[in-house]
C-alpha positions in Angstrom: -14.3 -6.3 207.9 -11.9 -3.4 208.6 -13.5 -3.0 212.1 -12.9 -6.8 212.7 -9.2 -6.4 211.6 -8.6 -3.4 213.8 -10.2 -5.0 216.8 -8.1 -8.2 216.3 -4.7 -6.5 215.7 -5.1 -3.4 217.9 -4.3 -5.3 221.2 -1.2 -6.8 219.5 0.1 -3.5 218.2 -0.7 -2.0 221.7 1.4 -4.7 223.2 4.3 -4.4 220.8 4.6 -0.6 221.4 5.0 -1.3 225.1 7.6 -4.1 224.7 10.5 -1.8 225.5 8.9 -0.9 228.7 8.7 -4.6 229.8 12.3 -5.0 228.8 13.2 -2.2 231.3 11.5 -3.9 234.3 14.9 -5.2 235.5 16.7 -1.8 235.1 13.7 -0.1 236.8 13.8 -2.5 239.8 17.6 -2.1 240.1 17.1 1.7 240.1 14.7 1.4 242.9 17.2 -0.6 245.0 19.9 1.7 244.1 18.0 4.7 245.3 17.2 3.1 248.7 19.6 4.0 251.3 20.3 0.6 252.7 20.4 -1.5 249.6 22.0 1.3 247.5 25.2 1.0 249.4 25.5 -2.7 248.5 25.9 -1.8 244.8 29.3 -0.1 245.6 30.9 -3.2 247.0 28.9 -6.4 246.1 30.5 -8.9 243.7 27.1 -9.5 242.1 23.4 -9.7 242.6 20.2 -11.4 241.6 17.2 -9.3 241.1 13.5 -10.3 240.7 11.2 -7.5 239.5 8.1 -9.2 240.8 7.6 -12.1 243.2 3.9 -13.0 243.7 2.9 -14.5 247.0 -0.3 -15.8 248.4 -1.8 -18.2 250.9 -4.4 -19.5 253.3 -2.8 -21.7 255.9 -0.5 -23.1 253.1 1.1 -20.4 251.0 3.5 -20.1 248.1 5.4 -17.6 246.0 7.1 -17.5 242.6 9.2 -15.0 240.6 11.7 -14.8 237.7 14.9 -12.9 237.8 18.4 -12.3 236.4 21.9 -12.8 237.9 24.6 -10.2 237.5 28.3 -10.6 238.2 30.3 -7.4 238.4 27.4 -5.6 236.7 27.3 -8.0 233.8 24.3 -10.3 233.1 25.3 -13.9 233.5 22.1 -15.9 233.6 18.4 -16.3 234.7 17.0 -17.4 238.0 13.7 -18.1 239.6 12.5 -18.2 243.1 9.9 -20.5 244.7 8.6 -20.4 248.3 6.4 -22.7 250.2 5.1 -21.6 253.6 3.0 -23.3 256.3 1.3 -21.5 259.2 -1.1 -18.8 260.0 -1.4 -16.8 256.9 -4.0 -15.2 254.6 -3.8 -12.8 251.7 -1.7 -12.1 248.7 1.3 -9.8 248.0 3.7 -8.8 245.2 7.1 -7.6 245.9 10.5 -7.0 244.2 13.6 -8.7 245.7 17.3 -8.4 245.3 20.0 -10.8 246.7 23.6 -9.3 246.8 26.6 -11.6 246.8 29.6 -10.4 248.9 32.1 -12.3 246.9 32.7 -14.8 244.2 32.2 -17.7 246.7 28.7 -16.6 247.6 27.8 -16.0 243.9 29.1 -19.5 243.0 27.2 -21.0 245.8 24.0 -19.3 244.6 24.4 -20.4 240.9 25.7 -23.9 241.7 22.3 -25.4 241.0 19.4 -25.3 243.3 20.2 -22.9 246.2 18.1 -22.6 249.3 17.6 -20.0 251.9 16.5 -21.6 255.2 13.6 -20.4 257.4 16.1 -18.4 259.5 17.3 -16.1 256.5 17.3 -12.4 257.1 15.4 -10.0 254.7 15.2 -6.3 255.0 12.0 -4.6 253.7 12.3 -1.2 252.1 8.9 0.3 251.8 6.0 1.8 253.8 3.4 -0.9 254.7 1.8 -2.5 257.7 3.4 -5.8 256.9 6.0 -5.3 254.3 8.4 -8.1 255.0 8.9 -11.0 252.7 11.1 -12.8 255.2 11.7 -16.4 254.5 11.1 -16.9 258.3 7.5 -15.4 257.7 7.3 -14.0 261.2 8.7 -10.5 260.7 6.6 -7.5 260.3 7.5 -3.8 260.2 7.0 -0.5 258.6 9.3 2.1 257.3 9.0 5.7 256.0 9.5 5.1 252.4 11.5 3.6 249.6 14.6 5.3 250.8 14.3 4.0 254.4 14.8 0.4 255.6 13.3 -1.3 258.7 16.6 -2.6 259.9 20.3 -2.3 258.9 21.1 -4.6 256.1 24.1 -6.9 256.4 25.7 -9.9 254.7 24.8 -13.3 256.3 27.0 -16.2 254.9 28.0 -13.9 252.0 24.5 -12.8 251.0 22.2 -9.9 251.8 18.5 -9.8 250.8 16.2 -6.7 250.3 12.6 -6.5 249.3 10.4 -3.7 248.1 6.6 -4.3 248.5 4.6 -3.5 245.3 1.1 -4.2 246.4 -1.3 -6.4 248.2 -1.9 -7.3 251.8 -0.8 -10.4 253.7 -0.8 -11.4 257.3 1.4 -14.2 258.2 3.1 -16.0 261.0 4.5 -18.9 259.0 7.6 -20.9 258.5 8.9 -20.7 255.0 12.1 -21.1 252.9 13.0 -19.8 249.4 14.5 -22.1 246.7 16.3 -20.6 243.7 17.2 -22.1 240.4 19.8 -20.8 237.9 20.4 -21.1 234.2 23.6 -19.6 232.7 23.3 -17.6 229.5 
């Protein structure tokens, strides 16, 4: 009987003991982006940002991605967000990555949290990791490699008040596809 109780409750106790580690996934992800040269500079001047610790992406001809995140204004948590992506084109594989979207000013943040915000297929994303195809570009056609987490493939800049960076976490995906990202927002 004792053996059955231990085997039943051991996984629960194990999960509870690591709960604080799960709570830190946002701060850990922010730390990664802060230590990267290109995205790190944005923390000094950005009005706010949305951070997604893990976005999962996969596809064969038709692809999709999903991730949950948080939105910060002047360093203060103001709400939750999610990102979904649908892509169509030549693609195969699966990938996980972290993403951050910086807001240059209050107007850009308000546009993002106004409801369902969408990045078109022409949005620019900077990949910050070493990989054969590290880009999570919403255009789906970019590829590149960089030296490490502190190096970026291109110089990041604001486009329409927003700048987006990604860090590949794992997986392998080949794609030449057209895609867009759609974000939802829920205030705290």
